[in-house]
C-alpha positions as CSV (number, residue, x, y, z in Angstrom):
1,X,0.0,0.0,0.0
2,X,1.6,3.3,-1.2
3,X,2.1,5.8,1.7
4,X,4.5,8.2,0.1
5,X,4.4,11.8,1.3
6,X,2.3,10.8,4.4
7,X,5.3,10.9,6.8
8,X,6.2,14.5,6.1
9,X,2.6,15.8,6.4
10,X,2.3,13.7,9.6
11,X,5.4,15.3,11.2
12,X,4.3,18.8,10.1
13,X,0.8,18.2,11.5
14,X,2.1,17.1,14.9
15,X,4.5,20.0,15.1
16,X,1.9,22.6,14.2
17,X,-0.6,21.0,16.6
18,X,1.9,21.1,19.4
19,X,2.7,24.8,18.7
20,X,-1.1,25.7,18.7
21,X,-1.5,23.9,22.0
22,X,1.3,25.9,23.4
23,X,-0.2,29.1,22.2
24,X,-3.6,28.2,23.7
25,X,-2.1,27.5,27.1
26,X,-0.2,30.8,27.0
27,X,-3.5,32.6,26.2
28,X,-5.3,30.8,28.9
29,X,-2.7,31.8,31.5
30,X,-3.6,35.4,30.9
31,X,-7.3,34.9,31.0
32,X,-8.2,34.1,27.4
33,X,-9.9,30.8,28.0
34,X,-11.1,29.0,24.9
35,X,-14.4,27.4,26.1
36,X,-17.5,27.8,24.0
37,X,-20.9,28.5,25.6
38,X,-22.7,25.9,23.4
39,X,-25.0,23.0,23.8
40,X,-22.5,20.8,22.0
41,X,-19.6,21.6,24.3
42,X,-18.5,18.7,26.5
43,X,-15.3,20.1,27.9
44,X,-14.8,22.6,30.7
45,X,-11.1,23.7,30.3
46,X,-9.4,25.8,27.6
47,X,-8.5,23.7,24.5
48,X,-7.3,25.1,21.2
49,X,-9.9,24.9,18.4
50,X,-7.3,25.4,15.7
51,X,-6.5,21.8,14.7
52,X,-7.9,22.5,11.3
53,X,-5.1,25.1,10.9
54,X,-2.5,22.4,11.5
55,X,-4.2,20.0,9.0
56,X,-4.5,22.6,6.3
57,X,-1.1,24.1,6.7
58,X,0.7,20.7,6.9
59,X,-1.2,19.5,3.8
60,X,-0.5,22.6,1.7
61,X,3.2,22.8,2.8
62,X,3.7,19.2,1.9
63,X,2.0,19.8,-1.4
64,X,4.2,22.8,-2.1
65,X,7.4,21.0,-1.2
66,X,6.7,18.1,-3.6
67,X,5.0,20.4,-6.1
68,X,7.3,19.7,-9.0
69,X,5.0,18.0,-11.6
70,X,1.5,18.4,-12.9
71,X,-0.1,16.0,-10.4
72,X,1.2,17.9,-7.4
73,X,0.3,21.3,-8.9
74,X,-3.3,20.0,-9.4
75,X,-3.4,19.0,-5.7
76,X,-2.2,22.4,-4.7
77,X,-5.0,24.0,-6.7
78,X,-7.5,21.8,-4.9
79,X,-6.2,23.2,-1.6
80,X,-6.8,26.7,-2.9
81,X,-10.3,25.8,-4.0
82,X,-11.0,24.8,-0.4
83,X,-9.5,27.9,1.1
84,X,-12.8,29.9,1.4
85,X,-14.2,27.0,3.5
86,X,-11.2,27.1,5.7
87,X,-11.3,30.9,6.1
88,X,-15.1,30.9,7.0
89,X,-14.5,28.3,9.7
90,X,-11.4,30.1,10.9
91,X,-13.3,33.3,11.5
92,X,-15.8,31.4,13.6
93,X,-13.0,29.7,15.5
94,X,-11.7,33.3,16.2
95,X,-15.1,33.8,17.9
96,X,-16.6,35.9,15.1
97,X,-20.3,35.1,15.4
98,X,-21.4,34.6,11.8
99,X,-25.1,34.2,11.1
100,X,-25.8,30.7,9.8
101,X,-27.4,32.1,6.6
102,X,-24.5,34.4,5.9
103,X,-22.2,31.5,6.5
104,X,-23.9,29.5,3.7
105,X,-23.4,32.4,1.3
106,X,-19.7,32.7,2.3
107,X,-19.2,29.0,1.5
108,X,-20.7,29.3,-2.0
109,X,-17.3,30.0,-3.7
110,X,-16.1,26.5,-2.8
111,X,-18.6,24.5,-5.0
112,X,-18.5,27.2,-7.7
113,X,-14.7,26.8,-7.9
114,X,-15.1,23.0,-8.0
115,X,-17.7,23.4,-10.8
116,X,-16.0,25.9,-13.1
117,X,-12.3,25.3,-12.5
118,X,-12.1,21.8,-11.0
119,X,-14.3,20.0,-13.5
120,X,-16.6,18.7,-10.8
121,X,-20.0,18.5,-12.4
122,X,-22.5,15.9,-11.1
123,X,-24.8,15.1,-14.0
124,X,-25.7,11.5,-13.3
125,X,-27.1,10.1,-10.0
126,X,-28.7,7.0,-11.5
127,X,-32.1,8.5,-10.6
128,X,-33.9,8.3,-13.9
129,X,-35.7,11.5,-15.0
130,X,-34.0,13.6,-12.3
131,X,-30.7,13.2,-14.1
132,X,-32.2,15.0,-17.1
133,X,-32.4,18.1,-15.0
134,X,-28.8,17.8,-14.1
135,X,-27.9,18.1,-17.8
136,X,-28.9,21.8,-17.5
137,X,-25.7,23.6,-16.4
138,X,-27.4,26.0,-13.9
139,X,-29.3,23.2,-12.3
140,X,-26.2,21.1,-12.1
141,X,-24.4,24.0,-10.4
142,X,-27.3,24.5,-8.0
143,X,-27.3,20.9,-7.0
144,X,-23.5,20.8,-6.5
145,X,-23.7,24.0,-4.3
146,X,-26.5,22.4,-2.3
147,X,-24.7,19.1,-1.9
148,X,-21.2,20.4,-1.0
149,X,-22.4,23.1,1.4
150,X,-24.7,20.7,3.0
151,X,-21.9,18.1,3.5
152,X,-19.5,20.8,4.9
153,X,-22.1,21.6,7.5
154,X,-22.8,17.9,8.1
155,X,-19.1,17.4,8.8
156,X,-19.2,20.2,11.3
157,X,-22.2,18.6,13.0
158,X,-20.6,15.2,13.6
159,X,-17.4,16.8,15.0
160,X,-18.5,16.6,18.6
161,X,-16.4,13.8,20.2
162,X,-12.5,13.7,20.4
163,X,-11.2,11.9,17.3
164,X,-14.6,11.3,15.7
165,X,-14.5,13.2,12.5
166,X,-10.8,12.5,11.8
167,X,-11.3,8.7,12.5
168,X,-14.3,8.7,10.1
169,X,-12.2,10.3,7.3
170,X,-9.3,7.9,8.1
171,X,-11.7,5.1,7.6
172,X,-12.6,6.4,4.2
173,X,-9.0,6.7,3.1
174,X,-8.0,3.3,4.5
175,X,-11.0,1.7,2.9
176,X,-10.1,3.2,-0.5
177,X,-6.5,1.9,-0.2
178,X,-7.0,-1.5,1.6
179,X,-10.1,-2.8,-0.2
180,X,-8.7,-1.9,-3.6
181,X,-5.4,-3.6,-2.7
182,X,-7.0,-6.8,-1.4
183,X,-10.0,-7.3,-3.7
184,X,-8.9,-5.6,-7.0
185,X,-12.2,-3.8,-7.4
186,X,-13.0,-1.3,-10.2
187,X,-11.7,1.6,-8.0
188,X,-8.2,2.1,-9.3
189,X,-6.7,5.2,-7.8
190,X,-4.6,7.3,-10.1
191,X,-1.1,8.5,-9.0
192,X,-2.5,12.0,-8.5
193,X,-5.2,10.7,-6.3
194,X,-2.8,8.5,-4.3
195,X,-0.6,11.6,-3.8
196,X,-3.5,13.6,-2.6
197,X,-4.9,11.0,-0.2
198,X,-1.5,10.2,1.3
199,X,-0.9,13.9,2.2
200,X,-4.3,14.1,3.8
201,X,-3.7,10.8,5.6
202,X,-0.6,12.0,7.2
203,X,-2.1,15.4,8.2
204,X,-5.1,13.7,9.7
205,X,-3.1,11.1,11.7
206,X,-0.9,13.8,13.2
207,X,-3.9,15.7,14.4
208,X,-5.9,12.5,15.4
209,X,-3.3,11.4,17.9
210,X,-3.4,14.6,19.9
211,X,-7.2,15.2,19.4
212,X,-8.0,11.7,20.7
213,X,-6.5,12.7,24.1
214,X,-8.4,16.0,24.1
215,X,-5.3,18.2,23.6
216,X,-6.6,20.1,20.5
217,X,-9.9,20.3,18.6
218,X,-10.6,20.4,14.9
219,X,-12.6,23.6,14.9
220,X,-15.0,24.9,12.2
221,X,-12.0,25.6,9.9
222,X,-11.0,22.0,9.9
223,X,-14.5,20.6,9.6
224,X,-15.4,22.9,6.7
225,X,-12.1,22.3,4.9
226,X,-12.3,18.5,5.3
227,X,-15.9,18.5,4.2
228,X,-15.0,20.4,1.1
229,X,-11.9,18.5,0.2
230,X,-13.4,15.0,0.8
231,X,-16.4,15.9,-1.4
232,X,-14.0,17.0,-4.2
233,X,-11.9,13.8,-3.8
234,X,-14.7,11.3,-3.8
235,X,-16.6,12.9,-6.7
236,X,-13.3,13.2,-8.6
237,X,-12.6,9.5,-8.0
238,X,-16.1,8.5,-9.0
239,X,-15.8,10.4,-12.3
240,X,-12.3,9.1,-13.1
241,X,-13.3,5.5,-12.5
242,X,-16.9,5.8,-13.8
243,X,-18.3,3.9,-10.8
244,X,-21.7,4.5,-9.3
245,X,-22.4,7.8,-7.6
246,X,-24.2,5.8,-4.9
247,X,-20.7,4.7,-3.8
248,X,-20.0,8.3,-2.8
249,X,-23.4,8.5,-1.1
250,X,-22.7,5.4,0.9
251,X,-19.2,6.6,1.9
252,X,-20.8,9.8,3.2
253,X,-23.9,8.1,4.7
254,X,-23.0,8.9,8.3
255,X,-22.8,12.7,7.9
256,X,-25.6,12.8,5.4
257,X,-28.0,10.8,7.7
258,X,-27.0,12.7,10.8
259,X,-27.7,16.0,9.1
260,X,-31.1,15.1,7.6
261,X,-32.2,13.3,10.8
262,X,-31.1,16.3,12.9
263,X,-33.1,18.8,10.8
264,X,-36.2,16.5,10.8
265,X,-35.9,15.9,14.6
266,X,-35.5,19.6,15.4
267,X,-38.2,20.8,13.0
268,X,-40.9,18.2,13.4
269,X,-40.2,16.2,16.6
270,X,-38.7,18.5,19.2
271,X,-39.9,21.8,17.8
272,X,-36.4,23.4,17.9
273,X,-34.6,25.6,15.5
274,X,-33.2,23.5,12.6
275,X,-30.3,25.9,12.2
276,X,-29.1,25.9,15.8
277,X,-26.7,23.3,17.2
278,X,-27.7,20.9,20.0
279,X,-26.3,18.0,22.0
280,X,-28.6,15.3,20.7
281,X,-26.7,13.8,17.8
282,X,-26.0,10.1,17.6
283,X,-22.5,10.6,19.0
284,X,-23.9,12.5,22.0
285,X,-26.5,9.8,22.6
286,X,-23.8,7.1,22.6
287,X,-21.5,9.2,24.8
288,X,-24.3,9.8,27.3
289,X,-25.1,6.1,27.4
290,X,-21.5,5.2,28.2
291,X,-21.7,7.8,31.0
292,X,-24.9,6.1,32.4
293,X,-23.0,2.8,32.3
294,X,-20.6,4.3,34.9
295,X,-17.6,5.0,32.6
296,X,-16.6,7.9,34.8
297,X,-13.4,8.9,33.0
298,X,-14.3,11.4,30.2
299,X,-11.4,10.2,28.0
300,X,-12.7,6.6,28.2
301,X,-16.2,7.7,27.2
302,X,-14.8,9.5,24.2
303,X,-12.6,6.6,23.1
304,X,-15.5,4.1,23.5
305,X,-17.8,6.3,21.4
306,X,-15.2,6.5,18.7
307,X,-14.7,2.7,18.7
308,X,-18.5,2.2,18.6
309,X,-19.0,4.6,15.6
310,X,-16.0,3.3,13.7
311,X,-17.1,-0.3,14.2
312,X,-20.6,0.7,13.0
313,X,-19.5,2.8,10.0
314,X,-16.5,1.0,8.5
315,X,-18.3,-2.0,7.1
316,X,-20.6,0.4,5.1
317,X,-17.6,2.4,3.9
318,X,-15.8,-0.7,2.8
319,X,-18.9,-2.0,1.1
320,X,-19.1,1.3,-0.9
321,X,-15.7,0.6,-2.3
322,X,-16.2,-3.2,-2.8
323,X,-19.6,-2.7,-4.6
324,X,-18.4,0.6,-6.3
325,X,-20.0,-0.3,-9.7
326,X,-23.2,-2.0,-8.4
327,X,-25.9,0.6,-8.0
328,X,-28.7,-1.8,-6.8
329,X,-26.4,-3.2,-4.1
330,X,-25.2,0.3,-3.0
331,X,-28.8,1.6,-2.8
332,X,-29.9,-1.4,-0.7
333,X,-26.9,-1.0,1.7
334,X,-27.6,2.7,1.9
335,X,-31.2,2.1,3.0
336,X,-30.0,-0.5,5.5
337,X,-27.5,2.1,6.9
338,X,-30.3,4.6,7.5
339,X,-32.5,2.1,9.2
340,X,-29.6,0.9,11.3
341,X,-28.7,4.5,12.3
342,X,-32.3,5.1,13.4
343,X,-32.5,1.8,15.3
344,X,-29.3,2.6,17.2
345,X,-30.4,6.2,17.9
346,X,-33.9,5.3,19.3
347,X,-32.6,2.3,21.1
348,X,-29.9,4.3,23.0
349,X,-31.7,7.6,23.3
350,X,-33.5,8.1,26.7
351,X,-37.3,8.0,26.4
352,X,-37.7,11.4,28.0
353,X,-35.5,13.1,25.3
354,X,-38.4,13.7,22.9
355,X,-41.2,14.1,25.4
356,X,-39.4,16.7,27.5
357,X,-38.5,18.8,24.5
358,X,-42.0,18.9,23.3
359,X,-43.3,20.4,26.5
């Protein structure tokens, strides 16, 4: 399994994370404590939210260092396409309170850059007559904007437990590499794509190690950036290999399902604001259940939640790669995933969760 370029991005990521942790501790010592007053916040002490900065900088520096041929230059451009997403999240991490609707508008340049300069144009979803609409350029652009911005926000929503989002993305990268290597599926990654995923793999691993122990958080900058770049990477792989678009859907089933279910739950079940964050996502429900099972150490609860979610999600991600060109199988597995997600959520969620919020 090719892992070139990953060691350098890993070292840079660890070094940058360590530096950002140091800066946060210095700031906390003079009273600038980084603790958000948010329903999603589970920690009580100051922790840097700039892990996304370490991931972005380590990835782009590595890309620049090895940027001596066309493939690397293309990867560098992808990083630039995702820069608006990174900057919008970075402003929020700096405690600029950006209205959710304005944030959506500020994220629009990302899918537009993908569409016009990155060649990312989704025109076939294997959905019959709906695909005819995607043949119209403006409708295809609208759909891509809706999908990419939605997924960036979905990535931000599932980033609530130490190591959760980074472990999920690591699962996608590992599945792409291992399943292809072992089974010889139709997903044959190009050299450019391997270069790209290896850099991201190293950057994520460097951050993941420190994030898992609660030393640094990803922040909105990291969640938005990763949401954008993973969307680009998966759609690009799907187009290059001409496999089913439902393989991409299945790989992203977790953030997609969590986002849609959260909106439905807030809007129609609990009566809350669909645009506001809360602490009732699947990872919160699992975390609270481990707490009720008398796992008193916070770090243990975080780790067990990650193990639970990774064990649940990885078989579906691997199935997306293995059945990459089999749309009926992918759609069936996708439906099973949604039903499994709902079964787990309502099995673990306390019964008073819905009834109390309705009052």
